[in-house]
Structures are given as C-alpha cells and as structure tokens.
C-alpha positions, 0 to 999 in steps of 0.5 A: 755863762754866769757863775756863783760866788763860791765858784768865783772864789775858787777861780780867784784862788787859782789865780792867786796860786803861784805858777810853775813858771814863777817858782822856776824863775825864783829857783833860778836865782837861788844858786847864785845868791847861795854861792855869794853868801857861802863865799863871803860869809861861810853861810851854813844853811840857806832855806826858803821862808815867808809865805812861799815857805808857808804855802800862802804866797800870792802870784804876782804879789809875794816876793821870795824870802830866804833865811841865810844862816851865817856863822856867829863869828860873821855877825855883828852885835848891831844887826844893822851892821850885819845887814849892811855887810850882806847888802854890800856882798850881794850888791858886789855880786849883782852890780846891775841890781838895785840891792837895798836893805829893808829890815830884817832883810836885804832885798835883791830885785831881779826884775820889775815884778814883785815875784822876782824880788828876793829878800834875804834875811841873815840869821843866827842859829840858836838851836832847837826848842820843842823840835823846831829850829830857832833863830835870831834875825835883825829887828828894825832897831839894830837889835836881834829878835827870835823867830822860828819859820818851821814852827810857824809854818807847822802851826799854819799847816796844822790849822789848814789840815783840820780846817781846809781852806785856811790857806786860801782864806789867808791869800784872800785877806792878803790880796785885799791888803795888797790891792787896797794898800792897807799897809799891814804886814803879810806875816801878821795877816797870816798868823791872825787869819790862821788864828781866826780859822782855828776857832771855826768848824769849816771855811766858807769863803764868802762869809769867812772873808767878812768874818776874818776882816771883822776878827782883825778889826775886833783885835784892833790890829793889836800885837799878836803873841806868838801862838807857838810860844817860841818868839815874842809878839808880832806887830801889824804895821808901824804906828804911823800906818795903823790909823790908815790900816784900821780905816781901810779895814772898816771900809773892807768890812762894810763891802764884804758884809754887803757882798755876802748879804747881797749874795744871800738875798739872791742879788748875785750881780750886786754881790759880784760888784761888791767883791770887785770893790773889795779887791779893787777889781781883782775878782772874777766877773759875773759872766766869767 
C-alpha cells in the first residue's frame, strides 16, 4: 500500500538506527582493544566517542570510535609518533587485521563492514572546563588539538531535547553524504546540522532536509567555530575536496527542493523518485 513522505522518513530513520546486533558486535572487540592498550601504555580511560557516543551513528555506515586516554609520559610531542606507536601495538595484538593510521585515529577493521571498523584516538587528559573533560588528540599535521566529546555530545543532546528530530535530521544528512560520496567529515555535519536545528521551532523532515542542505551551502562549508567555546574550529574536508563537496551539495539541494515541492503539490510518486535520487536509491519506495 502506498505510504506518505513523512511516513517514509520515519521508516528510513528506523533503517538508519543501529541494531542491537551491531552494538553487540562492536562491544565484543572492546575488551581486547582495551587490554592491549592498558598492557602497552598503561591506558587510564577508554570510552566511546564520535557518532555512536552522540547517538547519531548510521547502521552499516558509521564506524565505532573510542578515545584512549594515555599517561602523558607515553605520549610524544609529535602526535604522528604517538599514532605510530599505538598502531604498532594494535597490529601486534591483531596480526591478521590490516591496522592503519587515519589521523587522528588508528583504524582496526575487524571485518569488511564499516560498522565493524574501530577507530582508536589516543588522547591526553587536560582537565575539566565548565564541567566537561577536555583532551588533546592528534591533528593531521603531527601536532595536538583540543577536543571535548562530552561537551559536544551534550550540546547536540540539548538541541535534540528542545527540538526532537534533530538527531534524525543529522542522520539523514549524513546518509546523503555517505551515499553520494560528498566527502564531508561526519563530525562537521553533526555540528552544522545541530546548529541549523537550534534556530528552528520544530523539525519536519521533508522541508528540513532541504533547508539543512541549504544552510550548509549558505555557510559555503566554511570552518565552524566550536559552539561550546572549548576547542578551535571544525573543518568540513580537505581543500582539495571542497569544490567537489560544494558541487554535490548544489545537486542535493535541487533534488531535495524538487522532492518537497512535488509532495506539496500532490505529486507524491514523483517526490519518492526525487528522494530516491537524493539518497542514491536508499529510500523507501512509494508502495513500501
């Protein structure tokens, strides 16, 4: 039986929410990674961060991020050296796994699926500011940069509490980014879309997908100043990728606008086709 566009978005969100099986699979590797880093470096804290920690991960597309807090005596002034040491320790522990470095993390792919890929970010605990723990982690140039996963997660949570649907909207925009290979960093999208949602009175997925994409375009994928004031700025992608990302964003805006207007005009079947194009086929069909 044909369904409405709002109902299709609800179905899509259920598809994107990680299953219990995925969460259990991710947890099964946690203990062995934790033991390795404790034995090799005397790690003092190990916790989930990134989109899984923020509740904005996407089933089948989001990897599992952990922050590994190491004693300062085990860290090098050059963060790339620290990453290499962590990579070597994990590669020794998991010799049949292609452990690699993707700054600011070490990647441990336990399977072929992205959801089985673990990213471990070494961190130096710097203390608390305004009640939130602050850390330094590797940047992409051998230096260290400040971050606060707790503060960022709480900022997103507070917006979602005031405006339910924010996290789902983040997932939809991230899905577009993955399916259309726009190359925009996931964390940047989380923060920018939450920034957009903070100024809205309520979230209606069909119109707000279009408007959130427009918001990103109007910002020209510029660096975003940390809204918590604890860190520096967040960058969307490399300079080399930016023109491609903006071009794909323009195409996405046109498709999302056409889809919304078709739905409003009663051309529901055409709207479903437009959303199918937007998400590269990953959208419920009209007769779902």
